[in-house]
C-alpha positions as CSV (number, residue, x, y, z in Angstrom):
1,X,154.3,125.2,90.6
2,X,152.0,127.9,92.0
3,X,152.8,131.4,91.0
4,X,152.9,133.9,93.9
5,X,154.4,136.9,92.2
6,X,153.3,139.6,92.2
7,X,152.0,139.5,95.7
8,X,148.4,140.6,96.5
9,X,148.0,144.0,98.1
10,X,146.5,142.3,101.2
11,X,149.7,140.1,101.6
12,X,152.0,143.2,101.1
13,X,150.2,145.0,103.9
14,X,150.3,141.9,106.1
15,X,154.0,141.7,105.5
16,X,154.5,145.3,106.6
17,X,152.5,144.7,109.8
18,X,153.9,141.3,110.9
19,X,157.3,140.6,109.3
20,X,160.6,141.4,110.8
21,X,163.1,142.9,108.3
22,X,165.9,143.6,110.8
23,X,166.7,146.8,112.6
24,X,163.2,147.2,114.1
25,X,163.5,149.5,117.1
26,X,160.7,152.1,117.5
27,X,157.8,150.0,116.1
28,X,157.7,146.2,116.8
29,X,155.8,144.1,114.2
30,X,152.5,142.7,115.4
31,X,152.5,139.4,117.2
32,X,150.1,136.6,116.1
33,X,147.5,137.5,118.8
34,X,147.7,141.2,117.9
35,X,147.3,140.5,114.2
36,X,144.3,138.2,114.8
37,X,142.8,141.1,116.8
38,X,143.3,143.5,113.9
39,X,142.1,140.9,111.3
40,X,138.9,140.3,113.3
41,X,138.2,144.0,113.4
42,X,138.8,144.3,109.7
43,X,136.4,141.5,109.0
44,X,133.7,142.8,111.3
45,X,133.9,146.2,109.6
46,X,133.9,144.8,106.0
47,X,137.5,145.8,105.4
48,X,140.5,144.0,104.1
49,X,144.2,144.5,105.1
50,X,144.9,146.7,102.1
51,X,142.3,149.2,103.4
52,X,144.7,150.1,106.2
53,X,146.7,152.3,103.7
54,X,143.8,154.7,104.1
55,X,144.3,157.0,107.1
56,X,140.7,156.9,108.3
57,X,140.7,153.1,108.3
58,X,144.1,152.9,110.1
59,X,143.0,155.4,112.7
60,X,139.7,153.6,113.5
61,X,141.4,150.2,113.6
62,X,144.2,151.5,115.9
63,X,141.7,153.1,118.2
64,X,139.3,150.2,118.6
65,X,142.0,147.5,118.8
66,X,144.2,149.7,121.0
67,X,147.2,148.8,119.0
68,X,148.2,152.5,118.5
69,X,148.0,154.5,115.3
70,X,151.6,155.5,115.4
71,X,152.6,151.9,115.6
72,X,150.4,150.8,112.7
73,X,151.3,153.7,110.5
74,X,155.0,153.3,111.4
75,X,155.0,149.7,110.3
76,X,153.2,150.5,107.1
77,X,155.9,153.1,106.3
78,X,158.5,150.4,105.9
79,X,157.5,150.0,102.3
80,X,160.9,150.9,100.8
81,X,162.6,148.4,103.0
82,X,160.1,145.7,102.0
83,X,160.5,146.6,98.3
84,X,164.2,145.8,98.4
85,X,163.6,142.5,100.2
86,X,160.9,141.5,97.8
87,X,163.3,141.9,94.9
88,X,165.9,139.7,96.7
89,X,163.3,137.1,97.7
90,X,161.9,136.8,94.2
91,X,165.5,136.5,92.8
92,X,166.2,133.6,95.1
93,X,163.0,131.8,94.2
94,X,161.2,132.3,97.5
95,X,157.4,132.3,97.5
96,X,155.3,134.3,100.0
97,X,151.7,133.5,100.9
98,X,149.3,135.4,103.1
99,X,146.4,133.7,105.0
100,X,144.0,135.3,102.5
101,X,145.7,133.9,99.4
102,X,144.1,130.9,97.6
103,X,147.4,129.1,97.5
104,X,148.0,129.2,101.3
105,X,148.3,125.5,102.4
106,X,144.8,124.3,103.3
107,X,146.2,121.8,105.8
108,X,147.7,124.6,107.9
109,X,144.8,127.0,107.5
110,X,142.1,124.5,108.3
111,X,143.9,122.8,111.2
112,X,145.6,125.7,112.9
113,X,142.8,128.2,112.2
114,X,143.7,131.5,114.0
115,X,147.0,130.0,115.0
116,X,148.1,129.7,111.4
117,X,151.0,132.2,110.6
118,X,149.7,135.4,108.9
119,X,152.4,135.0,106.3
120,X,154.3,131.9,105.1
121,X,157.7,132.1,103.4
122,X,159.2,129.2,101.5
123,X,160.9,127.8,98.5
124,X,160.1,124.7,96.4
125,X,156.9,123.0,95.5
126,X,154.0,124.5,97.5
127,X,151.4,121.9,96.6
128,X,153.2,119.0,98.4
129,X,152.6,120.7,101.8
130,X,149.0,119.5,101.8
131,X,149.9,115.9,100.9
132,X,150.9,114.9,104.4
133,X,153.6,112.4,105.3
134,X,155.7,111.0,108.2
135,X,157.6,113.3,110.6
136,X,160.9,112.1,111.9
137,X,162.0,114.1,114.9
138,X,164.1,113.9,118.0
139,X,166.4,116.0,120.3
140,X,169.4,117.9,119.0
141,X,172.0,115.8,120.8
142,X,171.9,112.8,118.5
143,X,174.2,109.9,119.1
144,X,175.9,108.0,116.3
145,X,173.5,105.1,116.8
146,X,170.4,107.2,116.7
147,X,171.7,109.0,113.6
148,X,172.0,105.7,111.8
149,X,168.5,104.8,112.9
150,X,167.2,108.1,111.5
151,X,168.8,107.3,108.1
152,X,167.2,103.8,108.1
153,X,163.8,105.2,109.1
154,X,163.8,108.0,106.5
155,X,164.9,105.5,103.7
156,X,162.2,103.1,104.8
157,X,159.4,105.6,104.8
158,X,160.5,107.3,101.6
159,X,160.7,104.0,99.7
160,X,157.1,103.4,100.8
161,X,155.8,106.6,99.4
162,X,155.8,108.8,102.5
163,X,157.0,112.4,102.3
164,X,159.6,112.9,105.1
165,X,158.8,115.9,107.3
166,X,161.5,117.4,109.6
167,X,161.9,120.4,111.7
168,X,164.8,122.9,111.8
169,X,168.5,122.8,111.1
170,X,169.5,120.0,113.5
171,X,171.4,116.7,113.0
172,X,168.3,114.4,113.1
173,X,166.4,116.4,110.5
174,X,169.4,116.8,108.2
175,X,170.2,113.1,108.3
176,X,166.5,112.3,107.6
177,X,166.5,114.7,104.6
178,X,169.7,113.2,103.1
179,X,168.5,109.7,103.4
180,X,165.0,110.6,102.0
181,X,166.6,112.3,99.0
182,X,168.9,109.3,98.4
183,X,165.8,107.2,98.2
184,X,164.2,109.6,95.7
185,X,161.6,110.6,98.2
186,X,159.8,113.9,98.9
187,X,160.7,116.2,101.8
188,X,158.8,118.9,103.7
189,X,161.2,120.9,105.8
190,X,159.8,123.3,108.4
191,X,162.3,126.0,109.3
192,X,162.3,129.3,111.2
193,X,163.8,132.7,110.6
194,X,167.0,133.1,108.7
195,X,167.4,129.3,108.6
196,X,165.6,129.6,105.3
197,X,168.4,131.7,103.9
198,X,171.2,129.1,104.5
199,X,172.5,127.9,101.1
200,X,171.1,124.5,100.1
201,X,173.3,121.5,99.3
202,X,173.2,120.2,95.8
203,X,170.9,117.2,96.4
204,X,168.3,119.5,98.1
205,X,168.5,122.0,95.2
206,X,168.0,119.3,92.6
207,X,165.1,117.8,94.5
208,X,163.5,121.3,94.9
209,X,163.9,121.9,91.2
210,X,162.3,118.5,90.5
211,X,159.3,119.5,92.6
212,X,159.9,117.0,95.4
213,X,161.1,119.2,98.2
214,X,159.7,122.3,99.9
215,X,161.1,124.4,102.7
216,X,158.8,126.8,104.6
217,X,158.9,129.2,107.5
218,X,156.6,131.4,109.4
219,X,159.4,134.0,109.8
220,X,161.0,136.2,107.3
221,X,164.2,135.0,105.7
222,X,166.0,138.1,107.1
223,X,164.5,137.6,110.6
224,X,167.7,137.3,112.6
225,X,166.1,137.2,116.1
226,X,167.4,134.5,118.3
227,X,165.5,131.3,117.8
228,X,165.4,130.3,121.5
229,X,162.2,128.3,122.0
230,X,159.9,128.5,119.0
231,X,156.7,126.4,119.5
232,X,155.2,127.3,116.1
233,X,157.7,125.0,114.3
234,X,156.6,122.0,116.3
235,X,153.0,122.9,115.9
236,X,153.3,123.3,112.1
237,X,155.3,120.0,111.8
238,X,152.6,118.1,113.7
239,X,149.9,119.8,111.6
240,X,151.5,118.7,108.3
241,X,152.2,115.1,109.2
242,X,150.0,112.0,109.3
243,X,152.2,110.1,111.7
244,X,155.4,110.8,113.6
245,X,158.4,108.8,114.7
246,X,160.3,110.2,117.7
247,X,163.9,108.9,117.6
248,X,165.3,108.7,121.2
249,X,168.7,110.1,121.7
250,X,170.9,112.0,124.2
251,X,169.2,113.8,127.0
252,X,171.9,116.5,126.8
253,X,170.0,118.6,124.3
254,X,167.6,121.5,123.9
255,X,164.3,121.2,122.2
256,X,164.5,124.5,120.4
257,X,161.6,123.8,118.2
258,X,159.3,122.5,120.9
259,X,158.8,119.3,118.9
260,X,158.5,117.0,121.9
261,X,155.8,119.1,123.5
262,X,154.0,119.3,120.2
263,X,154.1,115.5,119.8
264,X,152.4,115.1,123.2
265,X,149.8,117.8,122.3
266,X,148.8,116.0,119.1
267,X,149.0,112.4,120.4
268,X,145.2,112.0,120.2
269,X,145.1,113.1,116.6
270,X,148.2,111.6,115.1
271,X,149.8,108.1,115.2
272,X,153.0,108.4,117.2
273,X,155.9,105.9,117.4
274,X,159.0,106.0,119.5
275,X,162.2,104.4,118.3
276,X,164.7,103.5,120.9
277,X,168.3,102.9,119.8
278,X,169.9,102.3,123.2
279,X,169.0,102.8,126.8
280,X,165.6,104.6,126.8
281,X,165.6,108.2,128.2
282,X,163.0,109.9,130.3
283,X,161.4,111.3,127.1
284,X,160.5,107.8,126.0
285,X,158.6,107.1,129.2
286,X,156.9,110.5,129.0
287,X,155.7,109.8,125.4
288,X,154.7,106.2,126.0
289,X,152.8,107.2,129.1
290,X,150.9,109.7,127.0
291,X,149.9,107.1,124.4
292,X,152.9,106.8,122.0
293,X,153.9,103.3,120.9
294,X,157.3,101.7,120.5
295,X,158.6,100.9,117.1
296,X,160.6,97.7,116.7
297,X,164.0,98.0,115.1
298,X,163.3,94.8,113.2
299,X,160.7,96.6,111.2
300,X,163.3,98.6,109.3
301,X,164.3,95.4,107.5
302,X,160.8,95.1,106.0
303,X,160.1,97.4,103.1
304,X,156.9,96.1,101.5
305,X,154.3,98.0,103.6
306,X,154.1,101.3,105.5
307,X,154.8,100.7,109.2
308,X,151.4,101.6,110.4
309,X,150.0,98.6,108.5
310,X,152.3,96.1,110.2
311,X,150.9,94.3,113.2
312,X,154.3,93.5,114.7
313,X,155.4,97.1,114.9
314,X,154.7,97.5,118.6
315,X,156.6,96.0,121.3
316,X,156.2,96.2,125.1
317,X,157.0,99.4,126.9
318,X,160.5,99.5,128.4
319,X,160.9,99.3,132.2
320,X,161.8,102.4,134.0
321,X,165.0,102.4,136.0
322,X,163.2,104.9,138.2
323,X,159.9,103.5,139.3
324,X,158.4,106.9,140.0
325,X,156.3,108.3,137.2
326,X,155.7,111.9,136.5
327,X,152.2,112.9,135.5
328,X,152.1,115.8,133.0
329,X,149.0,117.9,132.9
330,X,148.6,120.5,130.2
331,X,146.7,123.6,131.1
332,X,145.4,126.3,128.8
333,X,145.3,129.9,130.2
334,X,142.4,131.7,128.6
335,X,143.3,134.9,126.8
336,X,140.7,137.6,127.7
337,X,141.7,140.0,125.0
338,X,141.7,138.0,121.7
339,X,138.5,136.2,120.7
340,X,137.8,135.6,117.0
341,X,134.2,134.8,117.8
342,X,132.0,133.9,120.8
343,X,131.5,130.5,119.2
344,X,135.2,129.9,118.5
345,X,137.4,127.9,120.7
346,X,139.2,129.9,123.4
347,X,142.9,130.6,122.9
348,X,145.8,130.7,125.3
349,X,148.9,132.7,124.9
350,X,152.3,132.0,126.4
351,X,154.6,134.8,125.4
352,X,158.1,135.0,126.7
353,X,160.5,137.8,126.0
354,X,164.2,137.7,126.7
355,X,164.8,141.2,125.2
356,X,163.0,143.6,122.9
357,X,165.4,143.1,120.0
358,X,166.3,139.5,120.5
359,X,163.2,137.4,120.8
360,X,159.4,137.6,120.6
361,X,157.5,134.4,120.3
362,X,154.2,133.1,121.4
363,X,152.7,129.7,121.9
364,X,149.0,129.9,121.3
365,X,146.9,126.8,122.1
366,X,143.3,126.2,121.3
367,X,140.9,124.3,123.5
368,X,138.4,122.4,121.3
369,X,135.4,120.2,122.0
370,X,134.8,116.8,120.4
371,X,134.8,117.0,116.6
372,X,131.0,116.4,116.3
373,X,130.3,119.2,118.8
374,X,132.6,121.8,117.2
375,X,131.0,125.1,116.3
376,X,132.0,127.2,113.3
377,X,134.7,129.8,113.8
378,X,134.3,133.4,112.8
379,X,136.4,134.2,109.7
380,X,138.9,137.0,109.9
381,X,139.7,139.4,107.2
382,X,142.5,137.3,105.7
383,X,140.7,133.9,106.2
384,X,138.3,134.3,103.4
385,X,140.4,132.9,100.6
386,X,137.5,130.8,99.3
387,X,135.1,133.7,99.0
388,X,134.6,135.3,95.6
389,X,136.2,138.6,96.7
390,X,139.3,136.9,97.9
391,X,139.6,134.7,94.8
392,X,140.0,137.9,92.9
393,X,142.6,139.6,95.0
394,X,144.0,142.8,93.4
395,X,147.5,141.9,92.4
396,X,150.6,144.1,92.5
397,X,149.1,147.5,92.9
398,X,151.3,148.2,95.9
399,X,154.4,146.5,94.7
400,X,154.6,145.4,91.1
401,X,157.3,142.8,90.6
402,X,157.9,141.0,87.3
403,X,156.0,137.7,87.2
404,X,158.7,135.1,87.4
405,X,157.9,131.4,88.1
406,X,159.4,130.1,91.3
407,X,160.0,126.9,89.5
408,X,162.7,128.2,87.2
409,X,165.1,125.7,85.8
410,X,168.1,125.5,88.1
411,X,171.7,124.9,87.0
412,X,172.5,121.4,88.1
413,X,176.0,121.1,86.9
414,X,178.5,119.6,89.4
415,X,179.3,122.8,91.2
416,X,179.4,123.4,94.9
417,X,177.8,126.8,94.9
418,X,174.1,127.5,94.6
419,X,173.3,129.2,91.3
420,X,170.9,132.1,91.4
421,X,170.4,133.9,88.1
422,X,167.4,136.1,87.5
423,X,166.9,139.5,86.1
424,X,166.7,142.1,88.8
425,X,163.6,144.2,89.1
426,X,163.4,147.9,88.9
427,X,161.9,149.0,92.2
428,X,161.5,152.7,91.5
429,X,158.0,152.2,90.1
430,X,157.0,150.0,93.0
431,X,158.0,152.4,95.7
432,X,156.0,155.3,94.2
433,X,152.8,153.1,93.9
434,X,152.7,152.4,97.6
435,X,152.2,156.0,98.8
436,X,152.1,157.1,102.4
437,X,148.9,156.9,104.4
438,X,146.6,159.7,103.3
439,X,143.1,160.9,103.8
440,X,140.5,159.2,101.8
C-alpha cells in the first residue's frame, strides 16, 4: 500500500485550485484546460504549484494566463475548508494523488498526458491501477438476460487472472464487480464525484482490505454537481484496460459516463468485443462497423484460456434489420488557447454547461500522429514526477496530517455497516501553517 499522507504542498495547492468542495459561488475551480494553462506557465517560469502561495507569483501567473488574480487568490483562500475535508478523507481511508506525485498511476499519466486529471481521489490498493485488465461495460438499461451475461463474463475473466474494470454506479458495473469478487478476482472501479462516498458493501470492503480492489475518481468525494455526461470516466476506463467487452442491452438508457463513445475512440488501440444477449441494437452495429468483434456466448463455457487467445471467439456480424448504415466521423476542434508545447499534439475542448452551480465538464481529445512519428510533449509543472526535484516533494508544510496507512486493518465481522475507526487529527496547527498569500 502506497502512503499518500501527508500530502505534498504541490498537491494541496492543486486541490485548492481544482477541486470542488461544495458551495462554490464566487470563484469556480479551474477546469482541466485552465489548469493545464497555469501548469504550463509554472513550468516555463521554473515554478511549482506551491509557489502560488506567494503573492508575486500568483499575480504574475494570473496576469499572463488571464485567469484573474482574484479568482486564483480566492481559490487558494479555501484552505480552512480543505483542512476539514482532508481530516475526513484520511479518516475514511481515501488517498489523494496529484499529477506531480511519484505514486500517481503511470498508466494514466503516460497515456492521457495533459488530459490526465490534475488530482485523483480513491480508496484501496493504488498499485493495481497500472496492472491493466478487462473492462466490462454497457448501457444503463440492462435487461435480465444481459445482467446474467455480465456475471458470466466477469467470472470468466476473473478466473483467468484478469482484473475487472467497470465504470460508475450502474447495474452492469455492479453486477460485474459482484461476480468478480465471488471469483476472488481483482476490481478497478472508475467512479465520479460523490459516487466515491457511497458506503461499500461488505464483499467490496473485504476485497479492498485484502488489496484486490481499488476505487478512483477524478472528482472530489464531496463534489455533488450533477453527473450529466462525464467523458473523463469513459476515457480513464479505456486507458486502464487492455481489452473491453461491450454487453449489449436495452436502447432505453443514457450513457452518462460516455463509455460507448470512448470505446469507439480507443478501438484502434484496444481489443474490443461485443457480446449480444438477444436482438442486437444499433449500438452493436455502430461498434462492429468501427472494428469491434462479436463474442460468442459459447466461449463462456470455456475457462482454460483468456478469450483473446481463443480462435473461435469471433462469429459473423449480425444482419441489420435496417439496411441503411450510418457513418460516424469524429472531428477534433482545435483549441487556440491551450498548448502545452509547439511539438505537442493539439487538443480539442468540448465544454458544456447546464448551469454555473450544477455542471462543469469538458471532453478534451488529443490528435496524435503514428507512434513512430510522435514528438515529445512539453512537461508541465506537475508532470515532472520522475525528476529529482519532484521525487523530493516537500511534505506536509501546508497541511500536516498524521501519517496513517490507507491500508489499515478493517473490521470484517458480519455487520452490515461500514466500520471507520481512526483517531481524528487536530487541524488547528494545519490551518495556521497555510497562511494567506503574502508578499515575498
